MIZA-389401 format. One line per field, with one value per residue (C-alpha): y, z, x. Coordinates in nm, 2 decimals, m for minus. Example, Ala and Ser with C-alpha at 12.3 -4.5 7.8 and 13.67 -1.06 7.14 Angstrom:
BEGIN
v: [m0.45 | m0.11]
w: [0.78 | 0.71]
u: [1.23 | 1.37]
END
This chain:
BEGIN
v: [0.00 | 0.34 | 0.57 | 0.89 | 1.08 | 1.15 | 1.01 | 1.15 | 1.13 | 1.46 | 1.50 | 1.26 | 1.51 | 1.88 | 1.96 | 2.25 | 2.16 | 2.43 | 2.48 | 2.70 | 3.05 | 3.09 | 2.82 | 2.69 | 2.47 | 2.44 | 2.11 | 1.91 | 1.99 | 1.71 | 1.67 | 1.75 | 1.51 | 1.34 | 1.19 | 0.80 | 0.58 | 0.51 | 0.17 | m0.04 | m0.12 | m0.48 | m0.74 | m0.80 | m0.50 | m0.14 | 0.12 | 0.33 | 0.69 | 0.90 | 1.12 | 1.47 | 1.63 | 1.78 | 1.87 | 2.23 | 2.26 | 2.00 | 1.73 | 1.37 | 1.18 | 0.91 | 0.99 | 0.90 | 0.69 | 0.73 | 0.46 | 0.56 | 0.34 | 0.39 | 0.24 | m0.04 | m0.07 | 0.16 | 0.22 | 0.17 | 0.05 | 0.23 | 0.05 | 0.18 | m0.12 | m0.42 | m0.69 | m0.47 | m0.63 | m0.33 | m0.03 | 0.31 | 0.48 | 0.42 | 0.65 | 0.66 | 0.61 | 0.82 | 1.14 | 1.40 | 1.57 | 1.25 | 1.20 | 0.87 | 0.79 | 0.78 | 0.75 | 0.80 | 0.49 | 0.50 | 0.13 | m0.23 | m0.52 | m0.83 | m0.77 | m0.42 | m0.08 | 0.21 | 0.54 | 0.90 | 1.00 | 1.30 | 1.37 | 1.57 | 1.62 | 1.68 | 1.41 | 1.13 | 0.78 | 0.45 | 0.10 | m0.04 | m0.38 | m0.40 | m0.60 | m0.32 | m0.08 | m0.07 | 0.04 | 0.26 | 0.44 | 0.77 | 0.99 | 1.34 | 1.57 | 1.92 | 2.15 | 2.47 | 2.72 | 2.96 | 3.25 | 3.23 | 3.22 | 2.95 | 2.62 | 2.37 | 2.04 | 1.77 | 1.45 | 1.25 | 1.50 | 1.71 | 2.03 | 2.03 | 2.35 | 2.64 | 2.91 | 3.21 | 3.17 | 3.34 | 3.18 | 3.23 | 3.55 | 3.59 | 3.50 | 3.23 | 3.07 | 2.79 | 2.50 | 2.33 | 1.95 | 1.66 | 1.62 | 1.48 | 1.58 | 1.39 | 1.54 | 1.77 | 1.98 | 2.20 | 2.54 | 2.64 | 2.97 | 2.96 | 3.34 | 3.34 | 3.38 | 3.01 | 2.99 | 2.69 | 2.42 | 2.34 | 2.06 | 1.95 | 1.85 | 1.60 | 1.88 | 2.13 | 2.47 | 2.47 | 2.79 | 2.75 | 2.46 | 2.53 | 2.74 | 2.79 | 2.52 | 2.26 | 2.15 | 2.39 | 2.19 | 2.33 | 2.36 | 2.46 | 2.67 | 2.94 | 3.30 | 3.60 | 3.83 | 3.74 | 4.06 | 3.90 | 3.63 | 3.65 | 3.77 | 3.64 | 3.71 | 3.39 | 3.21 | 2.93 | 2.80 | 2.82 | 3.03 | 3.01 | 3.13 | 2.99 | 2.87 | 2.69 | 2.51 | 2.41 | 2.25 | 2.06 | 1.94 | 1.80 | 1.64 | 1.51 | 1.20 | 1.21 | 1.11 | 1.35 | 1.43 | 1.81 | 1.92 | 2.27 | 2.41 | 2.75]
w: [0.01 | m0.10 | 0.20 | 0.13 | 0.27 | 0.14 | 0.32 | 0.68 | 0.67 | 0.64 | 0.33 | 0.37 | 0.26 | 0.23 | m0.09 | m0.22 | m0.45 | m0.72 | m0.83 | m1.13 | m1.03 | m0.75 | m0.56 | m0.37 | m0.07 | 0.17 | 0.27 | 0.58 | 0.55 | 0.58 | 0.41 | 0.57 | 0.80 | 0.59 | 0.59 | 0.62 | 0.35 | 0.02 | m0.07 | m0.26 | m0.62 | m0.65 | m0.72 | m1.10 | m1.21 | m1.28 | m1.40 | m1.68 | m1.58 | m1.81 | m2.08 | m1.97 | m2.27 | m2.41 | m2.09 | m2.03 | m1.70 | m1.84 | m1.59 | m1.71 | m1.70 | m1.49 | m1.19 | m1.30 | m1.09 | m1.12 | m1.03 | m0.85 | m0.83 | m0.54 | m0.58 | m0.35 | m0.46 | m0.45 | m0.83 | m1.07 | m1.42 | m1.69 | m2.04 | m2.38 | m2.43 | m2.22 | m2.22 | m2.38 | m2.35 | m2.15 | m1.96 | m2.11 | m1.77 | m1.40 | m1.15 | m0.79 | m0.48 | m0.28 | m0.48 | m0.39 | m0.17 | 0.05 | m0.10 | m0.23 | m0.60 | m0.75 | m1.10 | m1.25 | m1.42 | m1.77 | m1.84 | m1.76 | m1.97 | m1.76 | m1.54 | m1.70 | m1.63 | m1.86 | m1.65 | m1.68 | m1.60 | m1.41 | m1.67 | m1.97 | m2.23 | m2.06 | m2.13 | m2.14 | m2.06 | m2.01 | m1.89 | m1.54 | m1.38 | m1.16 | m0.90 | m0.83 | m0.71 | m0.48 | m0.63 | m0.49 | m0.64 | m0.58 | m0.76 | m0.72 | m1.01 | m1.04 | m1.34 | m1.38 | m1.62 | m1.72 | m1.87 | m1.61 | m1.34 | m1.15 | m0.99 | m0.93 | m0.73 | m0.81 | m0.62 | m0.88 | m1.02 | m0.71 | m0.67 | m0.33 | m0.38 | m0.63 | m0.59 | m0.78 | m0.89 | m1.03 | m1.33 | m1.54 | m1.72 | m2.10 | m2.14 | m1.88 | m1.92 | m1.74 | m1.98 | m2.05 | m2.04 | m1.82 | m1.52 | m1.16 | m0.81 | m0.75 | m0.42 | m0.13 | 0.09 | 0.37 | 0.33 | 0.63 | 0.65 | 0.61 | 0.57 | 0.30 | m0.09 | m0.13 | 0.16 | 0.39 | 0.13 | m0.23 | m0.46 | m0.71 | m1.04 | m1.29 | m1.56 | m1.64 | m1.80 | m2.18 | m2.18 | m1.87 | m1.84 | m1.49 | m1.18 | m0.87 | m0.96 | m1.04 | m1.32 | m1.37 | m1.22 | m1.23 | m0.88 | m0.70 | m0.38 | m0.15 | m0.16 | 0.06 | m0.21 | m0.24 | m0.44 | m0.73 | m0.75 | m1.07 | m1.27 | m1.49 | m1.25 | m1.20 | m1.39 | m1.45 | m1.10 | m1.00 | m0.69 | m0.47 | m0.12 | 0.17 | 0.32 | m0.01 | m0.03 | 0.33 | 0.27 | m0.03 | 0.16 | 0.42 | 0.17 | m0.14 | m0.19 | m0.43 | m0.78 | m0.84 | m1.21 | m1.28 | m1.63 | m1.72 | m1.99 | m2.17]
u: [0.00 | 0.13 | 0.09 | m0.13 | 0.17 | 0.52 | 0.81 | 0.82 | 1.19 | 1.39 | 1.61 | 1.91 | 2.18 | 2.23 | 2.05 | 1.83 | 1.54 | 1.54 | 1.18 | 1.14 | 1.03 | 1.28 | 1.10 | 1.41 | 1.33 | 1.62 | 1.76 | 1.66 | 1.29 | 1.03 | 0.69 | 0.37 | 0.19 | m0.07 | m0.41 | m0.46 | m0.33 | m0.48 | m0.62 | m0.38 | m0.45 | m0.60 | m0.33 | m0.28 | m0.48 | m0.39 | m0.64 | m0.49 | m0.45 | m0.68 | m0.52 | m0.60 | m0.44 | m0.75 | m0.91 | m1.04 | m1.23 | m1.47 | m1.55 | m1.56 | m1.89 | m1.73 | m1.49 | m1.14 | m0.89 | m0.53 | m0.28 | 0.05 | 0.36 | 0.62 | 0.96 | 1.05 | 1.40 | 1.70 | 1.71 | 1.43 | 1.54 | 1.33 | 1.30 | 1.20 | 0.95 | 0.83 | 1.11 | 1.37 | 1.72 | 1.87 | 1.72 | 1.74 | 1.80 | 1.77 | 1.62 | 1.73 | 1.51 | 1.47 | 1.50 | 1.76 | 1.52 | 1.46 | 1.10 | 1.03 | 1.04 | 0.69 | 0.54 | 0.21 | 0.10 | m0.04 | m0.11 | m0.01 | 0.11 | 0.14 | 0.45 | 0.53 | 0.39 | 0.41 | 0.46 | 0.51 | 0.86 | 0.99 | 1.26 | 1.31 | 1.16 | 0.82 | 0.58 | 0.85 | 0.72 | 0.89 | 0.83 | 0.92 | 0.89 | 0.57 | 0.77 | 0.99 | 0.70 | 0.40 | 0.08 | m0.20 | m0.50 | m0.67 | m0.93 | m0.77 | m0.66 | m0.54 | m0.63 | m0.43 | m0.59 | m0.32 | m0.53 | m0.79 | m0.50 | m0.70 | m0.61 | m0.89 | m0.85 | m1.10 | m1.19 | m1.37 | m1.63 | m1.64 | m1.44 | m1.26 | m1.05 | m1.04 | m0.77 | m0.63 | m0.28 | 0.02 | 0.21 | 0.51 | 0.59 | 0.58 | 0.96 | 0.95 | 0.60 | 0.46 | 0.46 | 0.13 | 0.09 | 0.02 | 0.24 | 0.21 | 0.31 | 0.64 | 0.74 | 0.64 | 0.86 | 0.82 | 0.99 | 1.23 | 1.05 | 0.67 | 0.66 | 0.91 | 0.86 | 0.77 | 0.52 | 0.50 | 0.51 | 0.62 | 0.53 | 0.78 | 0.62 | 0.74 | 0.77 | 1.04 | 1.07 | 1.09 | 1.31 | 1.54 | 1.78 | 1.88 | 1.77 | 1.98 | 2.23 | 1.96 | 1.74 | 1.46 | 1.17 | 0.81 | 0.64 | 0.34 | 0.40 | 0.28 | 0.38 | 0.46 | 0.32 | m0.05 | m0.11 | 0.07 | m0.20 | m0.39 | m0.08 | 0.20 | 0.49 | 0.69 | 0.98 | 0.73 | 0.61 | 0.26 | 0.21 | m0.11 | m0.21 | m0.03 | m0.37 | m0.44 | m0.11 | m0.13 | m0.47 | m0.34 | m0.03 | m0.26 | m0.51 | m0.33 | m0.11 | 0.18 | 0.12 | m0.17 | m0.22 | m0.16 | m0.31 | m0.18 | m0.40 | m0.43]
END
C-alpha cells in the first residue's frame, strides 16, 4: 500500500530543491503530516490513468481513478519497451530531496507498467517492472488554467478547492501539459517567498535549463506576495495562497495528475 503521505523522513543530505520561479526549498525539510493511507490497487490490475491532454475545466462523465507506483528498490530501471534487453536509464530512490520515487501509471502489460517519468523532455514515458514498485489508487486531479489564473482540485467529479494563482511571465512561461506531483517539501521559512510548502512536479521549464544550480523543475508553492496572484509574474512556477497550499499538503497524496491548460 502506498501511503497517502510523502516520506516523513527529512532529506538525507544537504540539498536544495530548485523549483522554477525561485521556488528553492532548503535542505533538511520534511513533508507535511498526511491523511490516512490510500487503498492499494488490486493485485494484478492497474487502471490506466486517463489522458487529460484535451481537458479544459470539463468534468468527465465518470470519476477517474489514477494509479501511482512507489519504488520499492534503490534504483528503478526504465525500459523503452516491455522486455527490452537493457534499460534506457535508471532513477534513484529516494529522490535527492529525500522524497520517495513515485510514478504516474499510464497502463499495464502483464508484469510491466508504462509510467510518466519525472525527466526531460516533458511528457516522457517508459516501462518499469511491476515487481519493483507498490501500487495505490486515488481519484484526485489538479487542473491549472493559465489564462484564468486558476487552480482547481477535483476529487472524482467534485471540486474540493479552487484558488487564484500566479503563473510564468511571457519570457519564462509555465509549460502546458500533463504532469504529476512527485514530491512535497516544507519550506524552512513559512513566511518566505515560497510559503510553507512546495510541490515539485514531474515537468520542467521549456526555456530554462537550470535554476539555482539544479534543473528548472516546475513547482506549485505558496507566496509572501498574495497581491501577485492573478498575474503572470514567475519564472514558471505556480504560486497560490499559503492557506491553499497548506490545505493541499494535508489532503493530497503524491502522484496527483496536474493538467496545465491554456
